[in-house]
C-alpha positions as CSV (number, residue, x, y, z in Angstrom):
1,M,3.0,-24.1,63.7
2,S,2.2,-20.6,62.9
3,F,5.5,-20.6,61.4
4,M,5.2,-23.1,59.4
5,V,1.9,-21.8,58.2
6,K,3.6,-18.6,57.4
7,A,6.8,-19.6,55.6
8,M,4.1,-22.2,53.5
9,D,2.1,-18.8,52.6
10,I,5.5,-16.4,51.7
11,A,6.9,-19.3,50.2
12,P,4.7,-19.4,47.0
13,F,5.3,-15.5,46.0
14,N,9.2,-15.9,47.0
15,A,9.7,-18.7,44.4
16,V,7.7,-16.4,41.9
17,L,10.4,-13.3,43.0
18,L,13.4,-15.5,42.3
19,C,12.1,-16.8,39.0
20,A,11.7,-13.3,38.1
21,G,14.8,-12.4,39.3
22,V,16.5,-15.3,37.7
23,Y,15.0,-14.7,34.4
24,I,15.8,-10.7,34.7
25,S,19.6,-11.5,35.7
26,Y,19.7,-13.9,33.0
27,S,18.3,-11.4,30.5
28,I,20.9,-9.0,31.4
29,L,23.6,-11.4,31.3
30,H,23.1,-12.7,28.1
31,W,22.4,-9.2,26.7
32,L,25.7,-8.2,28.2
33,F,28.1,-11.2,27.4
34,V,26.0,-13.0,24.1
35,K,26.4,-11.6,20.9
36,H,23.4,-11.4,19.0
37,P,23.5,-13.1,15.5
38,L,22.9,-9.4,13.8
39,E,25.1,-7.6,16.2
40,N,27.8,-7.5,13.5
41,I,25.5,-5.6,11.0
42,P,26.5,-1.8,10.7
43,G,23.5,0.5,11.0
44,P,22.8,4.0,12.5
45,K,22.1,4.3,16.1
46,P,18.8,4.2,17.5
47,T,17.2,7.5,19.0
48,S,15.5,5.7,22.0
49,W,15.5,2.6,23.7
50,L,12.0,2.2,24.0
51,Y,11.3,2.6,19.9
52,G,14.7,1.9,18.5
53,N,14.9,3.2,14.9
54,L,11.4,3.1,14.4
55,K,10.5,6.4,15.4
56,Q,12.1,8.0,12.7
57,L,11.6,5.2,10.1
58,L,7.4,5.8,10.7
59,S,7.2,9.3,11.1
60,M,5.9,11.4,8.6
61,N,9.2,13.2,7.4
62,A,11.5,10.1,7.3
63,W,13.0,11.1,4.0
64,D,16.3,11.9,5.3
65,V,16.3,8.3,7.1
66,H,15.4,6.9,4.2
67,R,18.0,8.1,2.2
68,Q,20.9,7.7,5.0
69,L,20.0,4.1,4.7
70,V,20.3,4.0,1.1
71,E,23.1,6.1,0.6
72,E,25.3,4.9,3.6
73,Y,24.5,1.2,4.4
74,P,25.0,-1.3,1.0
75,G,21.7,-3.8,0.5
76,V,21.2,-4.4,4.3
77,V,21.4,-2.4,7.8
78,G,21.1,-3.6,11.2
79,I,18.3,-1.4,13.2
80,R,16.6,-1.6,16.5
81,G,13.2,-1.8,17.2
82,L,11.0,-1.5,20.2
83,F,12.9,-2.1,23.3
84,G,15.9,-2.3,21.4
85,A,15.3,-5.4,19.8
86,K,17.2,-6.7,16.8
87,M,15.9,-5.9,13.1
88,L,16.8,-5.9,9.8
89,Y,16.3,-3.7,7.0
90,V,17.0,-4.9,3.4
91,Y,16.7,-4.1,-0.1
92,D,19.6,-6.0,-1.2
93,P,18.3,-7.8,-4.6
94,T,19.0,-11.3,-3.5
95,A,18.4,-11.0,0.2
96,L,14.9,-9.9,-1.2
97,H,14.3,-12.7,-3.3
98,T,14.9,-14.8,-0.6
99,V,12.5,-12.7,1.9
100,L,9.2,-12.7,-0.9
101,V,10.0,-15.2,-3.1
102,K,12.3,-18.2,-1.9
103,D,11.7,-18.6,1.7
104,Q,8.5,-16.4,1.7
105,N,7.0,-18.8,4.2
106,I,9.9,-18.5,6.4
107,F,9.6,-14.6,6.1
108,E,6.0,-14.7,6.8
109,E,3.7,-11.3,7.4
110,T,3.8,-9.9,11.0
111,R,2.1,-10.8,14.0
112,F,0.8,-7.3,14.3
113,F,-0.1,-6.8,10.9
114,I,-2.0,-9.7,10.4
115,K,-4.1,-9.7,13.8
116,S,-4.8,-5.8,13.3
117,H,-5.5,-6.3,9.4
118,K,-8.1,-9.0,10.4
119,L,-9.8,-6.9,13.2
120,V,-10.2,-4.4,11.2
121,L,-10.7,-5.3,7.2
122,G,-11.7,-8.9,8.2
123,P,-10.3,-12.2,7.0
124,G,-9.7,-11.2,3.1
125,L,-6.3,-11.7,1.0
126,V,-4.4,-9.3,3.0
127,A,-4.9,-10.8,6.7
128,S,-5.0,-14.3,5.7
129,L,-1.9,-16.9,5.5
130,G,-1.0,-20.5,4.7
131,E,-3.5,-22.3,3.1
132,S,-6.4,-19.6,3.6
133,H,-4.4,-17.2,1.5
134,R,-3.5,-19.6,-1.3
135,R,-7.3,-20.7,-1.5
136,Q,-8.3,-16.7,-1.8
137,R,-6.0,-16.4,-3.8
138,K,-6.9,-18.9,-6.3
139,L,-9.9,-18.0,-6.6
140,L,-9.4,-14.1,-7.1
141,N,-6.4,-14.5,-9.5
142,P,-8.8,-14.7,-12.8
143,V,-10.6,-11.3,-11.8
144,F,-7.6,-9.5,-11.8
145,S,-6.6,-11.2,-15.1
146,T,-5.4,-9.3,-18.3
147,T,-8.5,-10.7,-19.8
148,H,-10.8,-9.1,-17.0
149,M,-9.0,-5.7,-17.4
150,R,-10.0,-5.5,-21.1
151,D,-13.9,-6.1,-20.0
152,I,-13.7,-3.3,-17.4
153,L,-12.0,-0.5,-19.5
154,P,-15.0,0.5,-20.6
155,I,-16.4,1.2,-17.1
156,L,-13.2,3.1,-15.9
157,Y,-13.2,5.1,-18.8
158,H,-16.8,5.9,-18.0
159,V,-15.7,7.2,-14.6
160,A,-12.6,9.2,-16.0
161,G,-15.4,11.0,-18.5
162,Q,-17.6,12.0,-15.7
163,L,-14.5,13.3,-13.6
164,Q,-13.2,15.2,-16.9
165,I,-16.9,16.8,-17.0
166,A,-16.6,17.8,-13.8
167,I,-13.5,19.4,-13.6
168,E,-14.3,21.1,-16.8
169,S,-17.5,22.5,-15.8
170,R,-15.7,24.2,-12.8
171,V,-12.8,25.8,-15.0
172,C,-15.2,26.9,-17.3
173,A,-17.4,28.6,-14.5
174,G,-13.8,30.6,-13.6
175,Q,-12.2,28.3,-10.7
176,T,-8.9,28.0,-11.8
177,E,-7.0,26.4,-8.5
178,I,-8.5,23.0,-7.9
179,D,-7.5,20.1,-5.2
180,M,-6.3,17.0,-6.7
181,V,-6.2,15.2,-3.8
182,D,-9.9,15.3,-3.4
183,W,-10.7,15.0,-7.3
184,M,-8.1,11.7,-7.3
185,G,-9.3,10.2,-4.2
186,R,-13.2,10.4,-5.3
187,V,-12.7,8.8,-9.0
188,A,-10.2,6.1,-7.2
189,L,-13.5,5.3,-4.9
190,E,-15.7,5.5,-8.0
191,F,-13.4,3.5,-9.5
192,I,-13.3,0.5,-7.4
193,G,-17.0,0.9,-6.6
194,Q,-18.2,0.5,-10.5
195,A,-15.4,-1.7,-11.8
196,G,-14.7,-3.2,-8.5
197,L,-18.2,-4.0,-6.7
198,G,-21.0,-2.8,-9.3
199,Y,-22.0,-0.1,-7.0
200,S,-21.7,3.7,-7.2
201,F,-20.4,5.8,-4.5
202,D,-20.2,9.3,-5.8
203,P,-21.5,10.6,-9.4
204,L,-18.8,13.5,-9.1
205,V,-21.2,16.1,-9.3
206,E,-21.3,17.4,-6.2
207,D,-18.4,19.5,-4.5
208,K,-18.6,17.1,-1.7
209,S,-18.3,13.5,-1.9
210,D,-21.0,11.4,0.2
211,K,-20.4,10.6,4.1
212,Y,-19.2,7.2,3.5
213,A,-16.0,8.3,1.1
214,T,-15.3,10.9,3.6
215,A,-14.4,8.4,6.0
216,L,-12.9,6.2,4.3
217,K,-10.2,8.7,3.3
218,A,-9.5,8.7,7.3
219,F,-8.6,5.2,7.0
220,S,-5.1,5.9,6.4
221,Y,-4.8,8.6,9.1
222,A,-6.6,6.4,11.6
223,M,-4.4,3.5,11.0
224,A,-1.2,5.7,11.2
225,D,-2.6,7.1,14.6
226,S,-3.0,3.8,15.8
227,A,0.0,2.0,14.8
228,F,2.4,1.7,18.1
229,L,-1.0,0.3,19.8
230,R,-1.8,-2.3,16.8
231,R,1.9,-3.6,18.0
232,L,0.8,-4.8,20.8
233,L,-2.1,-6.6,19.6
234,P,0.4,-10.0,19.0
235,Y,0.7,-10.2,22.8
236,L,-3.1,-10.2,23.4
237,P,-5.7,-12.5,23.0
238,T,-6.9,-13.1,19.0
239,L,-10.3,-10.6,18.5
240,S,-12.6,-10.6,15.9
241,W,-14.7,-7.1,14.8
242,G,-18.1,-8.5,16.2
243,G,-18.8,-8.8,20.0
244,I,-16.2,-8.4,22.6
245,G,-13.7,-7.4,20.0
246,H,-15.3,-4.6,19.1
247,A,-16.6,-3.7,22.5
248,I,-13.0,-3.8,23.3
249,A,-11.8,-1.5,20.7
250,K,-14.8,1.2,21.4
251,M,-13.5,1.6,25.1
252,V,-10.2,2.1,23.9
253,P,-9.4,6.0,24.9
254,H,-7.3,7.1,22.1
255,K,-8.5,9.0,19.2
256,G,-7.0,7.2,16.4
257,T,-8.6,4.1,17.6
258,Q,-12.0,5.6,17.9
259,R,-11.6,7.2,14.1
260,L,-11.1,3.8,13.4
261,V,-14.0,2.1,14.8
262,S,-16.3,4.7,13.1
263,V,-14.7,3.8,9.9
264,V,-14.6,0.2,10.2
265,D,-18.1,0.0,11.4
266,M,-19.5,2.4,8.2
267,M,-17.1,0.3,5.8
268,H,-18.7,-3.1,7.3
269,E,-22.0,-2.1,7.1
270,R,-22.0,-0.7,3.7
271,S,-20.0,-3.8,2.3
272,I,-22.9,-5.9,3.6
273,A,-25.6,-4.0,2.1
274,I,-24.0,-4.0,-1.3
275,L,-23.2,-7.7,-0.9
276,E,-27.0,-8.7,-0.3
277,E,-27.8,-6.4,-3.4
278,K,-25.6,-8.0,-5.5
279,R,-26.6,-11.8,-4.7
280,R,-30.5,-10.6,-4.8
281,A,-29.6,-9.9,-8.6
282,L,-27.6,-12.7,-9.3
283,S,-30.3,-14.7,-8.1
284,Q,-32.4,-12.8,-10.4
285,G,-30.9,-13.4,-13.7
286,D,-28.5,-12.3,-16.3
287,A,-31.3,-9.7,-17.2
288,V,-31.1,-8.0,-14.0
289,V,-27.7,-8.2,-13.5
290,S,-27.0,-6.4,-17.0
291,H,-29.0,-3.5,-15.5
292,Q,-26.9,-2.9,-12.2
293,V,-24.0,-0.6,-12.1
294,G,-20.9,-2.6,-13.9
295,Q,-23.4,-4.6,-15.7
296,G,-22.1,-8.1,-14.1
297,K,-18.9,-7.2,-15.2
298,D,-17.6,-5.9,-12.3
299,I,-15.0,-7.7,-10.1
300,M,-17.4,-8.8,-7.2
301,S,-20.3,-10.0,-9.4
302,V,-17.4,-12.3,-11.5
303,L,-15.8,-13.3,-7.8
304,L,-19.8,-14.3,-6.7
305,R,-20.2,-16.2,-9.6
306,A,-16.8,-18.0,-9.4
307,N,-17.7,-18.7,-6.0
308,L,-20.8,-20.5,-6.8
309,E,-18.9,-22.8,-9.3
310,A,-15.7,-23.5,-7.1
311,A,-15.3,-26.6,-5.4
312,A,-16.5,-27.1,-2.0
313,E,-12.8,-26.7,-0.4
314,D,-12.1,-23.6,-2.8
315,K,-15.3,-21.6,-1.9
316,L,-14.9,-18.4,0.3
317,P,-17.3,-18.1,3.5
318,E,-19.5,-15.1,3.6
319,E,-17.0,-13.0,6.4
320,E,-14.1,-13.9,3.6
321,I,-16.0,-12.6,0.8
322,I,-17.0,-9.5,3.1
323,G,-13.4,-9.2,3.9
324,Q,-12.2,-9.2,0.4
325,M,-14.5,-6.3,-0.3
326,S,-13.5,-4.2,2.4
327,T,-9.9,-4.9,1.4
328,M,-10.4,-3.8,-2.3
329,I,-12.0,-0.5,-1.3
330,I,-9.3,0.6,1.2
331,A,-6.1,-0.9,-0.7
332,A,-7.4,0.5,-4.1
333,M,-8.1,4.0,-3.1
334,D,-5.3,6.1,-1.6
335,T,-2.8,4.6,-2.9
336,T,-3.8,4.9,-7.1
337,S,-5.3,8.2,-5.9
338,N,-2.1,9.5,-4.7
339,M,0.0,8.0,-7.2
340,L,-2.0,10.0,-10.0
341,V,-1.7,13.0,-7.9
342,M,2.0,12.5,-8.0
343,I,2.2,12.0,-11.8
344,L,0.2,15.2,-12.5
345,C,2.6,17.3,-9.8
346,R,5.6,15.8,-11.5
347,L,4.0,16.8,-15.1
348,S,3.4,20.3,-13.8
349,E,7.3,20.4,-12.8
350,F,8.1,19.5,-16.0
351,P,6.1,21.0,-18.6
352,E,8.2,19.8,-21.8
353,C,7.2,16.1,-20.3
354,Q,3.4,17.0,-19.9
355,K,3.3,18.5,-23.6
356,K,5.4,15.4,-24.7
357,L,2.7,13.1,-22.9
358,R,-0.3,15.1,-24.2
359,E,0.9,15.0,-27.9
360,E,1.3,11.2,-27.8
361,I,-2.0,10.2,-26.1
362,V,-4.0,12.8,-29.1
363,A,-2.0,11.3,-31.6
364,A,-2.7,7.6,-31.0
365,G,-6.5,9.2,-30.8
366,A,-6.3,7.8,-27.2
367,D,-7.8,10.8,-25.6
368,N,-11.6,9.4,-25.8
369,P,-13.9,7.0,-24.0
370,D,-13.9,4.5,-26.9
371,T,-10.4,4.1,-26.8
372,S,-9.3,0.2,-27.2
373,Y,-7.2,-1.4,-24.9
374,D,-4.3,-2.2,-26.7
375,T,-4.2,1.4,-27.8
376,L,-4.3,2.8,-24.3
377,M,-1.8,-0.1,-23.3
378,N,0.8,0.8,-26.2
379,L,1.6,4.4,-25.4
380,P,5.6,4.4,-25.0
381,Y,5.6,7.8,-23.3
382,L,2.7,6.9,-21.0
383,D,4.2,3.8,-19.8
384,A,7.4,5.6,-19.0
385,V,5.7,8.4,-17.0
386,I,4.1,5.9,-14.8
387,R,6.4,3.7,-14.6
388,E,9.0,6.7,-13.6
389,T,7.2,8.0,-10.6
390,L,6.3,4.3,-9.3
391,R,9.7,3.6,-9.0
392,L,10.9,7.0,-7.6
393,H,7.9,7.7,-5.6
394,A,6.4,4.1,-4.7
395,P,3.1,4.9,-2.5
396,V,4.3,2.5,0.5
397,S,7.9,2.8,1.1
398,Q,8.6,-0.3,3.2
399,V,6.6,-3.6,4.5
400,F,7.7,-5.8,7.5
401,R,8.2,-9.3,7.6
402,E,9.0,-11.8,10.4
403,T,11.1,-15.2,10.5
404,R,8.8,-18.1,11.8
405,K,12.1,-20.3,12.2
406,D,15.9,-19.9,11.9
407,A,16.8,-18.5,8.3
408,V,19.6,-17.5,6.3
409,L,19.7,-14.3,4.1
410,P,22.1,-14.4,1.0
411,L,23.3,-11.1,-0.3
412,S,24.4,-10.1,-4.0
413,E,27.2,-8.1,-2.7
414,P,29.0,-8.7,0.5
415,I,28.8,-6.1,3.1
416,R,31.7,-5.1,5.5
417,G,30.8,-6.2,9.2
418,K,31.4,-4.1,12.1
419,D,34.1,-6.1,13.0
420,G,35.8,-5.7,9.8
421,S,34.9,-9.0,8.4
422,T,33.2,-9.7,5.0
423,V,29.6,-10.9,5.2
424,H,28.9,-12.7,2.2
425,E,25.3,-13.9,4.2
426,I,23.2,-13.1,7.2
427,F,22.0,-15.4,10.1
428,V,18.7,-14.7,11.1
429,P,17.3,-16.2,14.4
430,K,13.6,-16.9,14.6
431,D,10.9,-14.1,15.4
432,T,13.4,-11.2,14.0
433,Q,11.6,-8.5,11.9
434,I,12.9,-7.7,8.8
435,I,11.8,-4.2,6.9
436,V,11.5,-4.5,3.1
437,G,12.8,-1.5,2.1
438,L,10.7,-1.1,-0.9
439,M,11.3,2.4,-2.1
440,N,15.3,2.3,-1.0
441,A,15.1,-0.7,-3.7
442,N,14.0,1.3,-6.3
443,R,16.6,4.0,-5.7
444,N,19.2,1.9,-5.5
445,K,22.3,3.4,-7.4
446,A,24.3,0.1,-7.6
447,V,21.1,-1.1,-9.3
448,W,19.6,1.9,-11.1
449,G,22.6,4.2,-11.6
450,E,24.0,7.2,-10.6
451,D,20.8,9.2,-11.5
452,A,18.7,6.8,-9.3
453,M,17.5,9.6,-7.4
454,E,16.0,11.7,-10.3
455,W,12.3,11.4,-11.6
456,N,13.6,10.5,-15.5
457,P,11.4,9.1,-17.7
458,E,13.4,8.7,-20.9
459,R,15.3,6.1,-18.9
460,W,12.0,3.9,-19.9
461,L,12.7,4.8,-23.7
462,S,16.2,3.1,-24.0
463,P,17.5,-0.4,-22.8
464,L,17.5,-0.6,-19.4
465,P,21.4,-0.7,-17.6
466,E,22.5,-4.2,-16.8
467,S,23.4,-3.8,-13.3
468,L,19.3,-3.3,-13.3
469,T,19.0,-6.7,-15.6
470,D,21.3,-8.5,-13.7
471,A,20.2,-7.4,-10.2
472,K,17.1,-9.9,-10.7
473,I,14.7,-7.5,-9.0
474,P,11.7,-9.9,-7.5
475,G,9.2,-7.7,-8.0
476,V,6.0,-8.4,-9.8
477,Y,5.4,-5.0,-12.4
478,S,8.6,-3.6,-14.5
479,N,12.0,-4.2,-12.6
480,I,10.9,-2.4,-9.6
481,M,9.4,-3.4,-5.9
482,T,6.2,-1.0,-5.5
483,F,4.1,-3.8,-6.3
484,L,6.1,-6.5,-4.1
485,G,6.9,-10.0,-5.5
486,G,6.2,-13.5,-4.9
487,A,2.8,-14.7,-3.8
488,R,1.8,-11.6,-1.2
489,S,2.6,-9.1,-4.2
490,C,-0.1,-6.8,-5.1
491,I,-2.9,-8.8,-6.7
492,G,-4.6,-5.7,-8.4
493,F,-1.5,-4.0,-10.0
494,K,-2.7,-4.3,-13.5
495,F,-6.3,-2.6,-12.4
496,S,-4.0,0.1,-10.7
497,I,-2.1,1.0,-13.8
498,L,-5.1,0.9,-16.0
499,E,-7.0,3.0,-14.0
500,M,-3.9,5.9,-13.7
501,K,-4.1,5.2,-17.8
502,A,-7.4,5.9,-18.5
503,V,-7.4,9.1,-16.2
504,L,-4.6,10.3,-17.5
505,S,-5.0,10.1,-21.4
506,L,-8.9,11.7,-20.7
507,L,-7.8,14.8,-18.7
508,L,-4.0,15.9,-19.9
509,P,-5.5,16.8,-23.3
510,K,-8.2,18.9,-22.3
511,F,-6.4,20.3,-19.1
512,V,-3.0,22.1,-18.5
513,F,-1.5,21.4,-14.9
514,E,0.5,23.8,-13.3
515,Q,2.1,24.1,-9.9
516,S,-0.3,26.7,-7.4
517,G,2.9,28.0,-5.3
518,A,1.4,26.2,-2.2
519,P,4.2,24.9,0.0
520,V,3.7,21.3,-0.3
521,C,4.7,18.7,1.9
522,W,4.8,15.0,1.0
523,N,4.2,12.9,3.9
524,S,5.8,9.0,4.5
525,A,2.7,8.0,5.9
526,A,1.5,4.3,5.3
527,V,0.3,5.3,2.3
528,L,2.2,8.3,0.8
529,Y,0.5,11.5,0.5
530,P,0.7,15.5,0.3
531,S,-0.4,18.4,2.4
532,V,-0.2,22.3,2.6
533,G,2.1,24.0,5.2
534,G,3.7,21.5,7.2
535,Y,3.8,17.2,7.8
536,G,1.2,15.8,9.1
537,G,-1.5,17.9,7.8
538,K,-4.7,17.0,6.1
539,A,-4.3,15.6,2.3
540,S,-4.2,18.6,-0.1
541,L,-2.1,19.7,-3.0
542,P,-4.0,22.4,-5.0
543,M,-3.0,22.8,-8.9
544,K,-3.7,25.7,-11.2
545,L,-5.4,24.5,-14.2
546,R,-6.5,25.8,-17.5
547,L,-8.3,24.5,-20.5
548,V,-6.0,23.4,-23.7
549,G,-6.2,25.4,-26.2
550,G,-8.2,28.4,-24.6
551,E,-8.4,30.5,-21.0
552,G,-11.9,30.1,-18.9
553,R,-13.5,28.5,-22.5
554,P,-14.0,24.7,-23.2
555,A,-11.3,23.5,-25.6
556,A,-11.8,22.5,-29.2
557,K,-13.1,19.6,-30.1
């Protein structure tokens, strides 16, 4: 009898061991003898079984890896992810169209991206899928339209004018070297503050911006520091930032996670305060709204009015509105500011281009805050400089997607498989992760020509090559993939370009920008950024500035 009891006690444990053994054995045998559909796609060897190729692709100095992919593997590359999972890296134009446009509901945002961004930013546009994303996008589209961009240009020029005055005062006081990362970050935050939220974060007067702005600059670093931890989120229960989700995040013994918690707490608190202030003003009528920052033309005021008038099924609940605010602040800050720094960096390397652009702006009379929208948008060389910098130096080099079911990926040009066969299309199993190579799509020599790796604004002043027009790049802007394409393309790309044009049209006629000689590295982080002295350092790019028309004195007016 006792033997029977002991046998019954041990049996369940043995059953678990047996099942585990069978599963492990099956997995090993399957790995050894069953060929994976992506096994035949050529690619570089993984550097480790744990990280695959991801540690290389996600490093701060990933430039050689990206160059190897675009030069040695045409259009699509077989790579390894965590624990050796098979993935694809894609920059072939036809494949990109399938992933981002044609079958975008199959090639969805990855679970770790949605979960992590929903956790830290709330259920805003980037953290939503399906019907929720469609509803949010429908309400947001009008506030990012060309018509509304015309309305907010005076706000952008006002902020850019404050920046011009602030920098000029320092140059005239004898400060010849200025950190442009700091100033471009401050002006980008003030742009989204005044034109986006109807709120002033930073008057651009003091040498240091406020505590909130400083904390926001740490967001990208904190997200990068916690990148691998965030990849575990799909395997954990869904958590929101409030309650238990917040409590668990605060207990994680990880520096990057703790920094992220601090930034998100501050951002959430400030967003709620701004929202309450906007609602109070709207309830008191147009007279009160017209005296606020943005004068009621800011994106958030327009969105709140539209939300009040929307049909019940299209209205955004409060948590989604707060999510839009957090998303706008983060999405519009580092990307635009770091692109402005890159443009100034390139113009300092090519002084003849800087001079040509300055002359165009002055000749058109676009060097004052009263410049019209049409005048600013019809400066061909300014447009060419911005387009070329966005093409060659996409602020986000890659994004991830994940197949929700089995799919077929067609290619614009066949590739040679590992077995020597010609591959015209690729079967992609469900739950496969895809890396969309935005930067390499913009640098593809088969599409852009042999000078694809060179910064050459002049290319935009001549007819584009047939190889580019024939490729039918699915990007939402100017045949480049920088702002993505399809329903999840960057909704604020017109706003970003308008910010850049406003800043450049006021700064270039006033200042000459020159290199400082500091050893600058451009970091391939979540958002491209420069640092001095080595990769992974604090964002910084000192430049030498002098006034146009004089040394240490105001330029002639």
